[in-house]
C-alpha positions as CSV (number, residue, x, y, z in Angstrom):
1,T,6.2,-172.5,-274.3
2,A,9.7,-172.3,-274.6
3,E,9.7,-174.1,-270.9
4,R,8.6,-177.1,-272.8
5,V,9.8,-176.3,-276.2
6,L,13.2,-176.4,-275.3
7,P,13.6,-179.5,-273.6
8,Y,13.3,-181.8,-276.1
9,F,14.6,-179.7,-278.3
10,N,17.5,-180.1,-277.1
11,S,17.9,-183.7,-275.5
12,K,16.2,-185.5,-279.0
13,I,16.7,-182.8,-281.8
14,I,20.1,-181.0,-280.8
15,P,21.8,-184.3,-280.8
16,S,20.4,-185.5,-283.5
17,L,21.8,-183.0,-285.5
18,K,25.2,-183.7,-284.6
19,S,25.2,-186.9,-285.2
20,G,25.2,-186.1,-289.0
21,N,21.2,-186.5,-289.3
22,D,18.9,-183.9,-291.2
23,V,15.8,-182.4,-288.9
24,I,12.5,-181.4,-289.9
25,I,10.4,-179.3,-287.4
26,S,7.0,-178.8,-288.1
27,A,4.9,-176.5,-285.6
28,H,3.2,-173.3,-284.3
29,G,4.0,-169.6,-283.8
30,N,5.7,-170.0,-280.3
31,S,6.8,-173.2,-280.1
32,L,9.1,-172.5,-283.1
33,R,10.0,-168.8,-282.0
34,A,11.2,-171.0,-278.8
35,I,13.4,-172.7,-281.4
36,V,14.7,-169.4,-283.4
37,M,15.6,-167.9,-279.8
38,T,17.7,-170.6,-279.3
39,L,19.0,-171.0,-282.4
40,D,19.0,-167.3,-283.1
41,R,20.4,-166.2,-280.1
42,L,18.1,-163.7,-280.1
43,N,16.8,-162.3,-276.3
44,E,13.5,-161.6,-275.3
45,K,12.3,-158.5,-276.9
46,E,13.9,-159.4,-280.0
47,V,11.7,-163.1,-280.2
48,I,9.0,-161.4,-279.6
49,A,9.3,-159.6,-282.7
50,L,9.8,-162.0,-284.4
51,N,7.5,-163.4,-286.9
52,I,8.2,-166.2,-288.5
53,P,5.5,-166.4,-292.0
54,N,3.5,-169.1,-292.3
55,G,5.0,-172.2,-294.2
56,V,8.1,-170.9,-295.3
57,P,10.7,-172.8,-294.5
58,I,14.1,-172.0,-292.8
59,V,17.1,-173.8,-293.5
60,Y,19.5,-174.6,-290.7
61,D,23.2,-175.6,-291.9
62,V,24.2,-176.7,-288.1
63,N,27.8,-178.5,-286.7
64,A,28.9,-180.8,-284.2
65,N,29.0,-178.5,-281.6
66,G,25.3,-177.7,-281.8
67,E,25.8,-174.4,-283.4
68,V,24.1,-173.2,-286.3
69,E,27.0,-172.1,-288.8
70,N,24.5,-171.0,-292.0
71,K,20.9,-170.0,-292.1
72,V,18.3,-169.9,-294.8
73,E,15.0,-168.5,-295.8
74,L,13.3,-170.2,-298.9
């Protein structure tokens, strides 16, 4: 899943965030795991244990360099 999701995320979503746009991502668990793995800099063991609950927003603040400055789980 990561092989399909991350190229799109890196080529479309990250540039949009760097431009100051807000982006909402709604996807299934494995796609979200791949994105969260990248944003949270998790390794393979950590991402396997990751549980992303359904319907619970996670808000990331990403700076102009594409780095996470803040994360809030609502």
